N, C-alpha and C positions, 0 to 999 in steps of 0.2 A: 504494499499500500504505499502511496506517496500523496503528502499534503492532505492527509485525511485527518479532521479532528478526532481526538482519542474518543469523545463522548459518543460518537457515531457508531463505534465498534466495541466498546469497553464491556458490554454486557455479552457478547459473544462466547459461546462455551468452548473457548481454546486457552490453554495455559500461557501460550506466548503469542504475542501480536506484535508484529514489526511495521514501524511506520516510518518512511523517509520524509524529511521537511526541509524546505529550503526558505531561510529567513533572510529579511532585507538587513544591510549594515546596521549595527548597533541596536539591534532591536531587544526590547525588555520584555520577558515574560513576567508579569507580576506575580507577586506571591499567590501561590496554589499549591494544591494537593492532589495525589491520585489515590484511588483506591488500591492499584495495583503496585507493586514493585517496579522500579524503572532503571534501565540501563540506557543511560544516554551518552551516544559516541558522536563526537564531531568530526566527520571526515575532511573539513576543512576549517580554516578560522581558529577562534578561541572563545571558550565560553567561562563566565564567572558566575559561581552558583553561590548562593546566600541562604542560610537558615538561621534559626534562633541561635544556634550554638556556633557557627563559624562561617568561612567562606572557603571556596575550593576553586582552585585555577586549572583549567582543564584545556591544555593546548591541543592542537590537531592530532588525530590519530591516537588520542587517548579517550578515556571514557570516565564516567562519574556514575556510581551505584548510589541511587535514591532510594530509602527505604519506603515501603507503603505508609500513607498518611502522614508524611513529612512536608509541612509546609516550606515552600522554597520559591525562590525567584532566580530567574536566569537571565544574565545579559549575553546576548549573543552577537559576537564581533566577527561578520562576515562568515557565517556558520552554515553549513549544510550538514543536518543530523540524521543519524539512523538509530532510531530509539526501539527499545525493546521494553513492552509491558508485560509483566509477568504475574500471574495468580499467585498470591502469598504461599499458599499451601504447597506450589510447585518447587519454591526455592526457599525451604526452610533454614537453609545455611547463610541467608542474604543477612549482610551486616546491619545493625541497628543503628548506625550513624553513616552518613556519606561518606564515600571512599573514592578517590581517582585511582584509576589502575591503567596499567598498559594494555595495550589491545595486540594480540598474537596476529601475524599474518593470516593464519588459518580462521580466524574469529572474524577478521576483516572481510575475507571472502564470503564467509557464511551470511554475515550480514548483508551484503551486497545482494546475494540470493534471497535473504528473506524478506526484504523490503518489496520485492517482486511477486511475493506470494499474495494470493487472493485472500481476503479477510476471513472467510470462513473455509480453510483450506481443507482438503480431505485428511482425514485422521490416519489413514495409514498408507499415503503417498509419499513422493519426494519432499514436499514441502513440510510435512510433519516430521520426517526423519532429519531434515534440516534444522528445526526448532529444536528437536530433541537433542542434537549433537551440539547447538549453541547452549543449552542449559548445562552440559558437561563442561564445556569450555570456560564458562563464566566462573565455575568453581575453582579454576586453575589460574585466574589470572594474578599477577602481582601487584601489591599495592604500591602506589607512588606517594612521597611525601609532600604533597601539593596542597595541604589543607592548612588553614590558620584559623585557630580557635578564637571565637570572640566572647567576651565577658557577658553575663546578664545584667550586672550592674549598669543602669542607663547612662550615667555620666561617664564611665570609663569606656564604655561601648561606644559612645558617641566620639570621644579622643581617638579611639582604635580605628574607627571607620575613616576620621579625618587623615589620620596618619596614613592609612592605605592608599588614599589618594595622592599623597605628596610625601613619600618615605624619605627619610635621611638617615643614614647608619650613624652618623654621629649625634642625633637627637638625644639629650639626657634626660635621665629619670627625673632630674630635679625640676626641669620646666615642666612635666607632666604633674608631678607632685604639688608645685605651685599652683596650677591651674584648678586642680581638685582640692587644694587647702588640706593637703595630707602631708605627713612626714615620708621622706623616700622608703624608709623601713616599712612604715604600713602600706605604703603603695605597692612595694614588692611582695609583701604578703598577700594583698588583695589579688594582685596580678596572677600570682601562683594558684591560689585559690580558685579564681575563675576560669582559668585558662590552663593550668596545669604547666605552664612554662613561665619562667623568670621573664622580666621585662626584657633584658638583653637578648635572650634566646628569641622571644617574640618579634623583637624589633628585627633581627636578622633573617628570620623566616619570613616576615613580611616584605623586606627588602628583596629577598630571592623571588617571591612570587609576583612581585612588581615588575622584576628583570625580566621574567618570562613574557609578561603582557607587552612590555616594551619590545623585545626582540622579535616577537610574533607580529608586531606592528610593522618592523622593518628597521628598528635602530640597531646601530653597531654596537658591538661589545664596549668599545671605547666610549661613545656617547651614553650608553647606560651605566657604565661606571661612573662617569661624570656625574650624571644626574642623580645618583644614589649618594654621592659624596665621598667616593673613593679616590684615594690619591692617585692609584695606578689601575690600569686595567687587571694586572696581574693579582693585586690585593683582592679585586672585586671576584676574579676567578676561582681563587683558593675559597672565598666564603660561599659562592655558588655551588662549587663541587660537593663542599661539606653538607650543604643544606638539602641539595637534590640528587647527588649520586653522579651528576652528568656535568660535562663541559657547557658552558652557555652558547657555544657555536652549534650545538645539537637543536637549539630553538630558533636559530635564525631562520626568519623568511627565505623560501628557496630564491636562490639568486642574489641574496643579500651579501654584501663584503661582511667578512669576520671582524676587520679592524675598527 
């Protein structure tokens, strides 16, 4: 199925529904939720997913697992998606929290076949076999550290979202503490309690994920390093590898210069 609203087919008696959708640039799917579990794969572009407890950056050829009944919004940046909607009982192993995953070459080809299937595909034909194999492949996907936990505390959350828009690797904890009228020690305790990370670690993760967005938009490694406040591209690359497990050049837009 392509460019079909989920509401039109959600009630079908099929464990797996596959829908391919093309979105205009910078299209925002405002907060909503699904009855089914969702596997959201961007064949192109980049997606930014937000829920009550965090954000997930999803570059091209990766995917995000979204549990059923999870309120979320998605910013689509030049994205063509291949989504799977799965009956919860058919995927009891599905995570309770969103998760970005790598997409294997086999799964990529299976998704291409799946979105061409009829909505009510025969239960014992080729399309049903493709959907069953997809379910097995989903269980084997490797998670990626492309999530950024967000606090529930409204004032701290507002500062975190503001920082995500304009991150600076040198932004001191003291500046945040002053704005929140807290001591640095109290703020660090609050940060760890609300996100599971220290302020310094959260700041570094936020910078790495913002870098992925900039690289996907066509920025060079040198330009990204400067935008985040790093003195040299080498220092930025060390941080990026530590946070993501990959070199920044791997996220460059095809055809973009690495320097």
